[in-house]
LUMBABA-261322 format. One record per residue (C-alpha): residue in one letter; x negated, y negated, z negated. Coordinates in steps of 0.001 Angstrom, whole numbers, m for minus. Layout:
% LUMBABA-261322
<atom res="a" c1="X" c2="Y" c3="Z"/>
...
***
This chain:
% LUMBABA-261322
<atom res="m" c1="m31365" c2="m15124" c3="m1174"/>
<atom res="s" c1="m29538" c2="m16309" c3="1458"/>
<atom res="t" c1="m29665" c2="m13453" c3="3833"/>
<atom res="t" c1="m27567" c2="m11438" c3="764"/>
<atom res="l" c1="m25524" c2="m14612" c3="631"/>
<atom res="s" c1="m24771" c2="m13910" c3="4071"/>
<atom res="c" c1="m24029" c2="m10079" c3="3732"/>
<atom res="a" c1="m21685" c2="m10843" c3="822"/>
<atom res="r" c1="m19803" c2="m13551" c3="3045"/>
<atom res="s" c1="m19219" c2="m11228" c3="5518"/>
<atom res="a" c1="m18183" c2="m8411" c3="3338"/>
<atom res="t" c1="m15316" c2="m10941" c3="1408"/>
<atom res="r" c1="m14685" c2="m11840" c3="5328"/>
<atom res="s" c1="m14384" c2="m7900" c3="5797"/>
<atom res="a" c1="m11905" c2="m7750" c3="3374"/>
<atom res="e" c1="m8786" c2="m10549" c3="3771"/>
<atom res="p" c1="m6066" c2="m9883" c3="4649"/>
<atom res="a" c1="m4907" c2="m8802" c3="8315"/>
<atom res="g" c1="m4405" c2="m10973" c3="10928"/>
<atom res="p" c1="m1609" c2="m11663" c3="13349"/>
<atom res="g" c1="m3189" c2="m9301" c3="16004"/>
<atom res="i" c1="m2285" c2="m6620" c3="13195"/>
<atom res="g" c1="648" c2="m7781" c3="11754"/>
<atom res="v" c1="2570" c2="m7793" c3="15320"/>
<atom res="g" c1="1980" c2="m4552" c3="16187"/>
<atom res="l" c1="2257" c2="m3332" c3="12758"/>
<atom res="v" c1="5338" c2="m4600" c3="11423"/>
<atom res="a" c1="7516" c2="m3341" c3="14698"/>
<atom res="g" c1="5957" c2="m263" c3="14320"/>
<atom res="v" c1="6757" c2="455" c3="10500"/>
<atom res="l" c1="10062" c2="m1098" c3="10850"/>
<atom res="l" c1="11756" c2="608" c3="14005"/>
<atom res="l" c1="10808" c2="4291" c3="12417"/>
<atom res="a" c1="11844" c2="3092" c3="9298"/>
<atom res="l" c1="15441" c2="2570" c3="10740"/>
<atom res="l" c1="14960" c2="6456" c3="11896"/>
<atom res="q" c1="14283" c2="7561" c3="8418"/>
<atom res="r" c1="17644" c2="8824" c3="7306"/>
<atom res="a" c1="19991" c2="7564" c3="10474"/>
<atom res="p" c1="19643" c2="11261" c3="11675"/>
<atom res="v" c1="21102" c2="12476" c3="8713"/>
<atom res="a" c1="24209" c2="9834" c3="8483"/>
<atom res="g" c1="24734" c2="9081" c3="12058"/>
<atom res="l" c1="25230" c2="13296" c3="12422"/>
<atom res="g" c1="27529" c2="13821" c3="8920"/>
<atom res="a" c1="29480" c2="10675" c3="10625"/>
<atom res="v" c1="30577" c2="12874" c3="13857"/>
<atom res="l" c1="30041" c2="16151" c3="12528"/>
<atom res="p" c1="33803" c2="16982" c3="11890"/>
<atom res="d" c1="34617" c2="16304" c3="15612"/>
<atom res="l" c1="31737" c2="18735" c3="17152"/>
<atom res="g" c1="34030" c2="21831" c3="16821"/>
<atom res="v" c1="30930" c2="23120" c3="15729"/>
<atom res="a" c1="30866" c2="26998" c3="13770"/>
<atom res="p" c1="31782" c2="26522" c3="10210"/>
<atom res="a" c1="28116" c2="28500" c3="9142"/>
<atom res="l" c1="26240" c2="25842" c3="11818"/>
<atom res="a" c1="27935" c2="22958" c3="9963"/>
<atom res="a" c1="26907" c2="24122" c3="6886"/>
<atom res="v" c1="23438" c2="24830" c3="7812"/>
<atom res="l" c1="23292" c2="21002" c3="8964"/>
<atom res="t" c1="24964" c2="19787" c3="5820"/>
<atom res="a" c1="22503" c2="21091" c3="3643"/>
<atom res="a" c1="19911" c2="21112" c3="6162"/>
<atom res="p" c1="18447" c2="17129" c3="5636"/>
<atom res="a" c1="16687" c2="17717" c3="1704"/>
<atom res="g" c1="15255" c2="21204" c3="2262"/>
<atom res="c" c1="13780" c2="20589" c3="5702"/>
<atom res="i" c1="12203" c2="17255" c3="4094"/>
<atom res="a" c1="10950" c2="19230" c3="1258"/>
<atom res="v" c1="9162" c2="21518" c3="3184"/>
<atom res="a" c1="7686" c2="19536" c3="6043"/>
<atom res="a" c1="6282" c2="16343" c3="3938"/>
<atom res="l" c1="3808" c2="18829" c3="3121"/>
<atom res="a" c1="2321" c2="19143" c3="6354"/>
<atom res="a" c1="1817" c2="15524" c3="6445"/>
<atom res="p" c1="m1412" c2="15642" c3="4426"/>
<atom res="v" c1="m3001" c2="18754" c3="6521"/>
<atom res="l" c1="m1804" c2="16153" c3="9622"/>
<atom res="e" c1="m3402" c2="12851" c3="8594"/>
<atom res="r" c1="m6730" c2="14623" c3="7768"/>
<atom res="r" c1="m6957" c2="16249" c3="10782"/>
<atom res="w" c1="m5722" c2="13694" c3="13212"/>
<atom res="g" c1="m5862" c2="10223" c3="11591"/>
<atom res="s" c1="m2336" c2="8492" c3="10588"/>
<atom res="g" c1="m2114" c2="6649" c3="13770"/>
<atom res="r" c1="m2130" c2="9589" c3="15857"/>
<atom res="v" c1="378" c2="11198" c3="13590"/>
<atom res="l" c1="3068" c2="8621" c3="13138"/>
<atom res="a" c1="2556" c2="8707" c3="17158"/>
<atom res="g" c1="3619" c2="11960" c3="17216"/>
<atom res="c" c1="6388" c2="11485" c3="15016"/>
<atom res="a" c1="8042" c2="8952" c3="16918"/>
<atom res="g" c1="7687" c2="11173" c3="20225"/>
<atom res="l" c1="9116" c2="13994" c3="18247"/>
<atom res="l" c1="12103" c2="11791" c3="17005"/>
<atom res="v" c1="12467" c2="11396" c3="20916"/>
<atom res="a" c1="12302" c2="14659" c3="22129"/>
<atom res="a" c1="14391" c2="15692" c3="18693"/>
<atom res="l" c1="17141" c2="13287" c3="19397"/>
<atom res="g" c1="17546" c2="13982" c3="22927"/>
<atom res="m" c1="17723" c2="17598" c3="22567"/>
<atom res="r" c1="20574" c2="17407" c3="19852"/>
<atom res="v" c1="22853" c2="16483" c3="22498"/>
<atom res="v" c1="21803" c2="18575" c3="25743"/>
<atom res="g" c1="20887" c2="21932" c3="23869"/>
<atom res="g" c1="24462" c2="23247" c3="22649"/>
<atom res="q" c1="24743" c2="24271" c3="19435"/>
<atom res="v" c1="21516" c2="25628" c3="19546"/>
<atom res="g" c1="19758" c2="22491" c3="20425"/>
<atom res="l" c1="21820" c2="20627" c3="17728"/>
<atom res="l" c1="20507" c2="22646" c3="15440"/>
<atom res="v" c1="16798" c2="22581" c3="16600"/>
<atom res="g" c1="16664" c2="19306" c3="17531"/>
<atom res="s" c1="18141" c2="18183" c3="14557"/>
<atom res="l" c1="15055" c2="20104" c3="12122"/>
<atom res="g" c1="12703" c2="18792" c3="14449"/>
<atom res="a" c1="14486" c2="15070" c3="13938"/>
<atom res="y" c1="14194" c2="15981" c3="9784"/>
<atom res="s" c1="10554" c2="17236" c3="10060"/>
<atom res="a" c1="9416" c2="13859" c3="12000"/>
<atom res="i" c1="10898" c2="11215" c3="9224"/>
<atom res="a" c1="9642" c2="13276" c3="6636"/>
<atom res="v" c1="5895" c2="13461" c3="7908"/>
<atom res="a" c1="6242" c2="10152" c3="8729"/>
<atom res="g" c1="8089" c2="8902" c3="5642"/>
<atom res="v" c1="4977" c2="10036" c3="3858"/>
<atom res="v" c1="2204" c2="8789" c3="6218"/>
<atom res="i" c1="3542" c2="4984" c3="6648"/>
<atom res="p" c1="3007" c2="3691" c3="3673"/>
<atom res="a" c1="m504" c2="5187" c3="3053"/>
<atom res="h" c1="m1447" c2="3781" c3="6581"/>
<atom res="v" c1="36" c2="657" c3="5269"/>
<atom res="r" c1="m1501" c2="981" c3="2303"/>
<atom res="a" c1="m4962" c2="1125" c3="4297"/>
<atom res="l" c1="m4726" c2="m1558" c3="6866"/>
<atom res="l" c1="m3095" c2="m4599" c3="4446"/>
<atom res="a" c1="m4519" c2="m6127" c3="1521"/>
<atom res="p" c1="m2434" c2="m5531" c3="m1845"/>
<atom res="r" c1="113" c2="m7970" c3="m1302"/>
<atom res="r" c1="479" c2="m7160" c3="2075"/>
<atom res="a" c1="1094" c2="m4050" c3="1739"/>
<atom res="a" c1="3531" c2="m4492" c3="m906"/>
<atom res="a" c1="5184" c2="m6947" c3="1118"/>
<atom res="l" c1="5748" c2="m4387" c3="4340"/>
<atom res="i" c1="5956" c2="m1203" c3="2318"/>
<atom res="a" c1="9522" c2="m3321" c3="465"/>
<atom res="g" c1="10838" c2="m4416" c3="4181"/>
<atom res="w" c1="10185" c2="m186" c3="5217"/>
<atom res="a" c1="12201" c2="753" c3="2438"/>
<atom res="a" c1="14991" c2="m2267" c3="3329"/>
<atom res="a" c1="14637" c2="m1546" c3="6496"/>
<atom res="i" c1="15728" c2="2395" c3="5963"/>
<atom res="s" c1="18780" c2="1441" c3="4214"/>
<atom res="a" c1="19767" c2="m1031" c3="7185"/>
<atom res="g" c1="19509" c2="2204" c3="9284"/>
<atom res="v" c1="21742" c2="4275" c3="7255"/>
<atom res="g" c1="24327" c2="1986" c3="7356"/>
<atom res="m" c1="23922" c2="1230" c3="11187"/>
<atom res="a" c1="24021" c2="5188" c3="11602"/>
<atom res="g" c1="27238" c2="5239" c3="9193"/>
<atom res="a" c1="28865" c2="2688" c3="10604"/>
<atom res="a" c1="28339" c2="2061" c3="14370"/>
<atom res="t" c1="28136" c2="6363" c3="15247"/>
<atom res="p" c1="31799" c2="7104" c3="14724"/>
<atom res="l" c1="33012" c2="3942" c3="16621"/>
<atom res="l" c1="30555" c2="4475" c3="19974"/>
<atom res="a" c1="31422" c2="8336" c3="19594"/>
<atom res="a" c1="35693" c2="7380" c3="19603"/>
<atom res="r" c1="34697" c2="4735" c3="22880"/>
<atom res="w" c1="31837" c2="6768" c3="24469"/>
<atom res="g" c1="31536" c2="10101" c3="23207"/>
<atom res="w" c1="29438" c2="12003" c3="20266"/>
<atom res="q" c1="26592" c2="12849" c3="22446"/>
<atom res="e" c1="25885" c2="9335" c3="23695"/>
<atom res="a" c1="26513" c2="8226" c3="19912"/>
<atom res="l" c1="24185" c2="10291" c3="18532"/>
<atom res="v" c1="21414" c2="9855" c3="22005"/>
<atom res="i" c1="21428" c2="6135" c3="21439"/>
<atom res="q" c1="19703" c2="6255" c3="17736"/>
<atom res="a" c1="16547" c2="7647" c3="20038"/>
<atom res="v" c1="16345" c2="4498" c3="21463"/>
<atom res="p" c1="14165" c2="2937" c3="17650"/>
<atom res="a" c1="11721" c2="5900" c3="18694"/>
<atom res="l" c1="11151" c2="4658" c3="22136"/>
<atom res="l" c1="10524" c2="1316" c3="21329"/>
<atom res="a" c1="7937" c2="2540" c3="18539"/>
<atom res="l" c1="6488" c2="5203" c3="20376"/>
<atom res="p" c1="4244" c2="3001" c3="22918"/>
<atom res="l" c1="3150" c2="835" c3="19486"/>
<atom res="w" c1="1565" c2="3601" c3="18168"/>
<atom res="l" c1="420" c2="5437" c3="21030"/>
<atom res="r" c1="m1731" c2="1747" c3="21826"/>
<atom res="r" c1="m3896" c2="2406" c3="19212"/>
<atom res="q" c1="m7418" c2="460" c3="18583"/>
<atom res="p" c1="m9606" c2="1897" c3="16195"/>
<atom res="h" c1="m10270" c2="m944" c3="13333"/>
<atom res="a" c1="m11274" c2="m476" c3="10294"/>
<atom res="p" c1="m8923" c2="m1112" c3="7145"/>
<atom res="h" c1="m8227" c2="m4846" c3="6894"/>
<atom res="t" c1="m9792" c2="m5970" c3="10111"/>
<atom res="e" c1="m8213" c2="m7931" c3="12855"/>
<atom res="g" c1="m6926" c2="m6072" c3="15809"/>
<atom res="a" c1="m5440" c2="m6512" c3="19457"/>
<atom res="a" c1="m2127" c2="m8263" c3="19268"/>
<atom res="g" c1="634" c2="m5892" c3="19942"/>
<atom res="a" c1="m854" c2="m2841" c3="19086"/>
<atom res="v" c1="m675" c2="m840" c3="15943"/>
<atom res="p" c1="m4025" c2="154" c3="14475"/>
<atom res="v" c1="m5668" c2="3593" c3="13541"/>
<atom res="i" c1="m6627" c2="4786" c3="10383"/>
<atom res="p" c1="m9459" c2="7243" c3="11599"/>
<atom res="a" c1="m8840" c2="11183" c3="10108"/>
<atom res="q" c1="m10269" c2="11920" c3="6840"/>
<atom res="r" c1="m12633" c2="14571" c3="6369"/>
<atom res="s" c1="m14473" c2="13892" c3="3304"/>
<atom res="r" c1="m14415" c2="17381" c3="1103"/>
<atom res="g" c1="m14813" c2="14655" c3="m2265"/>
<atom res="r" c1="m11125" c2="13054" c3="m788"/>
<atom res="g" c1="m10052" c2="16724" c3="m472"/>
<atom res="r" c1="m9717" c2="16694" c3="m3999"/>
<atom res="w" c1="m6800" c2="15216" c3="m3966"/>
<atom res="h" c1="m4774" c2="17980" c3="m2449"/>
<atom res="l" c1="m6818" c2="20279" c3="m5254"/>
<atom res="r" c1="m6091" c2="18061" c3="m8416"/>
<atom res="l" c1="m3643" c2="16403" c3="m7857"/>
<atom res="r" c1="m1199" c2="18237" c3="m9422"/>
<atom res="y" c1="m2922" c2="18431" c3="m13194"/>
<atom res="n" c1="m2234" c2="14366" c3="m13110"/>
<atom res="p" c1="941" c2="14300" c3="m15364"/>
<atom res="h" c1="1820" c2="10952" c3="m14244"/>
<atom res="s" c1="2426" c2="12455" c3="m10391"/>
<atom res="w" c1="5090" c2="15182" c3="m11623"/>
<atom res="l" c1="6558" c2="12518" c3="m13829"/>
<atom res="l" c1="7302" c2="10226" c3="m10393"/>
<atom res="a" c1="8334" c2="13382" c3="m8395"/>
<atom res="g" c1="10563" c2="14082" c3="m11387"/>
<atom res="f" c1="11919" c2="10367" c3="m11072"/>
<atom res="f" c1="12190" c2="10648" c3="m7196"/>
<atom res="g" c1="14015" c2="13788" c3="m7364"/>
<atom res="l" c1="16619" c2="12283" c3="m9925"/>
<atom res="q" c1="17061" c2="9163" c3="m7803"/>
<atom res="s" c1="17466" c2="11361" c3="m4484"/>
<atom res="l" c1="19622" c2="13845" c3="m5944"/>
<atom res="l" c1="21773" c2="10955" c3="m7065"/>
<atom res="a" c1="22343" c2="9105" c3="m3956"/>
<atom res="v" c1="23194" c2="12088" c3="m2190"/>
<atom res="a" c1="25805" c2="13238" c3="m4515"/>
<atom res="l" c1="27270" c2="10141" c3="m5059"/>
<atom res="l" c1="27630" c2="9524" c3="m1365"/>
<atom res="s" c1="29557" c2="12520" c3="m1133"/>
<atom res="y" c1="31197" c2="12640" c3="m4890"/>
<atom res="e" c1="32057" c2="9512" c3="m4890"/>
<atom res="p" c1="35507" c2="9686" c3="m2846"/>
<atom res="v" c1="36114" c2="13019" c3="m4910"/>
<atom res="l" c1="36102" c2="10850" c3="m8156"/>
<atom res="l" c1="37862" c2="7846" c3="m6663"/>
<atom res="r" c1="40699" c2="10718" c3="m5557"/>
<atom res="a" c1="40933" c2="11845" c3="m8949"/>
<atom res="a" c1="41251" c2="8338" c3="m10663"/>
<atom res="g" c1="44307" c2="8175" c3="m8477"/>
<atom res="v" c1="42952" c2="5737" c3="m5338"/>
<atom res="e" c1="44810" c2="6276" c3="m2488"/>
<atom res="a" c1="42468" c2="8018" c3="718"/>
<atom res="t" c1="42014" c2="5077" c3="2214"/>
<atom res="v" c1="41416" c2="2322" c3="m781"/>
<atom res="a" c1="38642" c2="4917" c3="m1290"/>
<atom res="g" c1="37339" c2="4843" c3="1824"/>
<atom res="w" c1="36568" c2="1506" c3="1777"/>
<atom res="m" c1="35332" c2="1202" c3="m1592"/>
<atom res="v" c1="32742" c2="3574" c3="m304"/>
<atom res="a" c1="32290" c2="1328" c3="2352"/>
<atom res="v" c1="31109" c2="m1596" c3="m420"/>
<atom res="t" c1="28894" c2="863" c3="m2347"/>
<atom res="m" c1="27180" c2="1436" c3="1205"/>
<atom res="a" c1="27063" c2="m2362" c3="1996"/>
<atom res="t" c1="26133" c2="m3393" c3="m1726"/>
<atom res="a" c1="23302" c2="m370" c3="m1284"/>
<atom res="i" c1="21947" c2="m2145" c3="1738"/>
<atom res="v" c1="22026" c2="m6282" c3="227"/>
<atom res="t" c1="20465" c2="m4739" c3="m3122"/>
<atom res="t" c1="17540" c2="m3253" c3="m1669"/>
<atom res="m" c1="16727" c2="m5727" c3="682"/>
<atom res="t" c1="16724" c2="m8344" c3="m2410"/>
<atom res="l" c1="16323" c2="m6530" c3="m5765"/>
<atom res="g" c1="14548" c2="m3532" c3="m4142"/>
<atom res="a" c1="12422" c2="m5543" c3="m2298"/>
<atom res="a" c1="11602" c2="m7899" c3="m4757"/>
<atom res="t" c1="10857" c2="m5140" c3="m7489"/>
<atom res="t" c1="8885" c2="m3343" c3="m4872"/>
<atom res="r" c1="6557" c2="m6506" c3="m4228"/>
<atom res="a" c1="6387" c2="m6924" c3="m8235"/>
<atom res="r" c1="3092" c2="m5903" c3="m9983"/>
<atom res="h" c1="5258" c2="m3514" c3="m12352"/>
<atom res="q" c1="8322" c2="m2365" c3="m10846"/>
<atom res="t" c1="10094" c2="m1360" c3="m14783"/>
<atom res="a" c1="12645" c2="m3994" c3="m14606"/>
<atom res="g" c1="14242" c2="m4059" c3="m11221"/>
<atom res="l" c1="14231" c2="167" c3="m11894"/>
<atom res="v" c1="15856" c2="271" c3="m15039"/>
<atom res="a" c1="18202" c2="m2426" c3="m14394"/>
<atom res="m" c1="19498" c2="m831" c3="m10682"/>
<atom res="t" c1="19281" c2="2845" c3="m12268"/>
<atom res="s" c1="21279" c2="1539" c3="m15382"/>
<atom res="s" c1="23884" c2="350" c3="m12869"/>
<atom res="a" c1="24130" c2="3694" c3="m11271"/>
<atom res="g" c1="25457" c2="4986" c3="m15211"/>
<atom res="l" c1="27270" c2="2029" c3="m15789"/>
<atom res="g" c1="29412" c2="2491" c3="m12396"/>
<atom res="l" c1="29807" c2="6627" c3="m13051"/>
<atom res="a" c1="30912" c2="6070" c3="m16555"/>
<atom res="g" c1="33356" c2="3420" c3="m15242"/>
<atom res="v" c1="34786" c2="5364" c3="m12543"/>
<atom res="w" c1="35272" c2="8116" c3="m15047"/>
<atom res="l" c1="36923" c2="6241" c3="m18503"/>
<atom res="a" c1="38402" c2="2971" c3="m16560"/>
<atom res="p" c1="39605" c2="4000" c3="m13836"/>
<atom res="t" c1="42112" c2="1408" c3="m12359"/>
<atom res="v" c1="42144" c2="183" c3="m9101"/>
<atom res="v" c1="41294" c2="m3053" c3="m9403"/>
<atom res="l" c1="37650" c2="m1734" c3="m11949"/>
<atom res="c" c1="37517" c2="677" c3="m9113"/>
<atom res="w" c1="35865" c2="m2070" c3="m7048"/>
<atom res="v" c1="33735" c2="m3094" c3="m9551"/>
<atom res="w" c1="32899" c2="223" c3="m10034"/>
<atom res="a" c1="31619" c2="923" c3="m6276"/>
<atom res="v" c1="29167" c2="m1975" c3="m6368"/>
<atom res="l" c1="27734" c2="m809" c3="m9395"/>
<atom res="l" c1="27400" c2="2608" c3="m8015"/>
<atom res="g" c1="25341" c2="720" c3="m4762"/>
<atom res="v" c1="23550" c2="m718" c3="m6570"/>
<atom res="g" c1="22350" c2="2469" c3="m8508"/>
<atom res="i" c1="21607" c2="4052" c3="m5193"/>
<atom res="s" c1="19665" c2="1469" c3="m3886"/>
<atom res="v" c1="16911" c2="2419" c3="m6050"/>
<atom res="l" c1="15971" c2="4854" c3="m3603"/>
<atom res="g" c1="13965" c2="2792" c3="m1452"/>
<atom res="t" c1="11541" c2="1806" c3="m4083"/>
<atom res="a" c1="10767" c2="5122" c3="m5023"/>
<atom res="l" c1="9996" c2="6094" c3="m1906"/>
<atom res="a" c1="7769" c2="3339" c3="m2033"/>
<atom res="l" c1="6452" c2="4065" c3="m5274"/>
<atom res="p" c1="3805" c2="6749" c3="m3633"/>
<atom res="g" c1="2197" c2="4380" c3="m1537"/>
<atom res="l" c1="1987" c2="1553" c3="m4171"/>
<atom res="r" c1="539" c2="3952" c3="m7055"/>
<atom res="a" c1="m2327" c2="5925" c3="m5262"/>
<atom res="s" c1="m5867" c2="4406" c3="m5307"/>
<atom res="d" c1="m5979" c2="4591" c3="m1722"/>
<atom res="h" c1="m4386" c2="6123" c3="1390"/>
<atom res="v" c1="m5395" c2="9244" c3="1728"/>
<atom res="g" c1="m4762" c2="9740" c3="m1928"/>
<atom res="a" c1="m1346" c2="8181" c3="m728"/>
<atom res="v" c1="m263" c2="10480" c3="1442"/>
<atom res="r" c1="m1409" c2="13499" c3="m1215"/>
<atom res="l" c1="802" c2="11660" c3="m3767"/>
<atom res="g" c1="3434" c2="10804" c3="m925"/>
<atom res="a" c1="3626" c2="14641" c3="m183"/>
<atom res="m" c1="4078" c2="16132" c3="m3501"/>
<atom res="v" c1="6590" c2="13823" c3="m4765"/>
<atom res="q" c1="8511" c2="14100" c3="m1385"/>
<atom res="s" c1="8473" c2="17957" c3="m1236"/>
<atom res="v" c1="9520" c2="18100" c3="m5222"/>
<atom res="g" c1="11802" c2="15475" c3="m4818"/>
<atom res="y" c1="13634" c2="16853" c3="m1855"/>
<atom res="g" c1="13695" c2="20353" c3="m3420"/>
<atom res="l" c1="15226" c2="18793" c3="m6354"/>
<atom res="a" c1="17769" c2="17249" c3="m4842"/>
<atom res="a" c1="18998" c2="20084" c3="m2225"/>
<atom res="a" c1="20760" c2="21553" c3="m5749"/>
<atom res="g" c1="22941" c2="18366" c3="m6584"/>
<atom res="p" c1="25727" c2="19068" c3="m4204"/>
<atom res="a" c1="25694" c2="22942" c3="m4586"/>
<atom res="t" c1="25774" c2="22618" c3="m8317"/>
<atom res="l" c1="28948" c2="19939" c3="m7766"/>
<atom res="a" c1="30555" c2="22179" c3="m5551"/>
<atom res="f" c1="30736" c2="24739" c3="m8278"/>
<atom res="v" c1="32498" c2="22709" c3="m11326"/>
<atom res="s" c1="35028" c2="20538" c3="m12451"/>
<atom res="t" c1="35088" c2="16893" c3="m11667"/>
<atom res="e" c1="34434" c2="16184" c3="m15471"/>
<atom res="v" c1="31292" c2="18385" c3="m15688"/>
<atom res="g" c1="30050" c2="16887" c3="m12485"/>
<atom res="v" c1="30171" c2="13187" c3="m13648"/>
<atom res="v" c1="28192" c2="14761" c3="m17158"/>
<atom res="f" c1="26051" c2="15940" c3="m14915"/>
<atom res="l" c1="25479" c2="12809" c3="m12944"/>
<atom res="l" c1="25443" c2="10765" c3="m16367"/>
<atom res="g" c1="22727" c2="13032" c3="m17434"/>
<atom res="c" c1="20444" c2="12912" c3="m14639"/>
<atom res="t" c1="21211" c2="8990" c3="m15042"/>
<atom res="v" c1="19575" c2="9100" c3="m18565"/>
<atom res="v" c1="16739" c2="10918" c3="m18135"/>
<atom res="q" c1="16039" c2="8779" c3="m14612"/>
<atom res="l" c1="16234" c2="5699" c3="m17515"/>
<atom res="a" c1="13413" c2="7092" c3="m19274"/>
<atom res="l" c1="11398" c2="7710" c3="m16568"/>
<atom res="a" c1="11649" c2="4398" c3="m14991"/>
<atom res="p" c1="9568" c2="2654" c3="m17884"/>
<atom res="v" c1="6276" c2="5315" c3="m17213"/>
<atom res="v" c1="6784" c2="5314" c3="m13206"/>
<atom res="g" c1="7341" c2="1395" c3="m12977"/>
<atom res="n" c1="4568" c2="833" c3="m14559"/>
<atom res="a" c1="1189" c2="m44" c3="m12416"/>
<atom res="e" c1="m663" c2="2649" c3="m13179"/>
<atom res="t" c1="m3228" c2="3764" c3="m10792"/>
<atom res="i" c1="m2644" c2="7710" c3="m10334"/>
<atom res="r" c1="m5808" c2="9691" c3="m9524"/>
<atom res="p" c1="m7026" c2="13557" c3="m9269"/>
<atom res="r" c1="m7721" c2="15026" c3="m12592"/>
***
């Protein structure tokens, strides 16, 4: 009996949340990579008109992020199964360093190849990080760190969008873009200093623990049978609609404001207010929603704000009210942070989280790529109706994906 009790206590201790040793390296490694999840896209977009590249290349660079991320995300389960999540994330950090450097030293070809390499790295990292965190930490701590990861993504977008043009004006566009590699340089030694610890065990301070590669045939069923679970497709649809709205609104909001009679300078400040609101909301309401047991209330509130903001700009486009609509649009865009975290929260284990995340991001970004292309060929009124329709469908999906139901293969 005493032996049985001793074994039970030992198992309980092994299931305790990770200690400070894992926390230091893991939190730093995760947040540093999170800062680069969208920053290479936002930073390049901020200075692209000043680079003097060929129009065809500019069009490819503008359309590449969503499509490249959708394709590259499919490689994450294969890489994670072969090498383990720690090695994969170390590789992502190294690829980011090399790709971001190539963008500024290789001419127009280097700019294209480096951008595609950076987008591929952030696609794989975006799938693997929530699963890695889910495997290493107890549920409450994992949810808190995933929420911080989502907030850091928005912070990285805001910093890149605001700082890159200023740095380009002061030092030149090469220096402004290459400085984005600093977080990856800092993250690389953390992910290289891997210690092979099992989930929920304490590791050496400052090192990021690694999850060993999974080669079990039974676990591979996620890859083959996940597509038969309708909830996985609903989650992919929700993520795709939110990605579409986030990408479309950032480029379409100035068009709507200008059509409403707002001056160009004022419209620019309103877009800045939208981005600032999105960052603050992601760090507050978005983080609280991610940590909650059920995400329905937060998802409904943020999605409704996007719909109200769109309808307001369309139906009540006064200069004073447009500031209110800009804030509501920022709240609506912030859903993306929670949507990125949902696969890691819904899967039954970290292997499933990688496969679910790959499916959701691949389908979602494939859907998101159609948004700007659709809006480019329709009138402003039709574009608003299209975006409002997407918001209504997303609002209908929010209670389903916000329910804390574990998604399993069927």
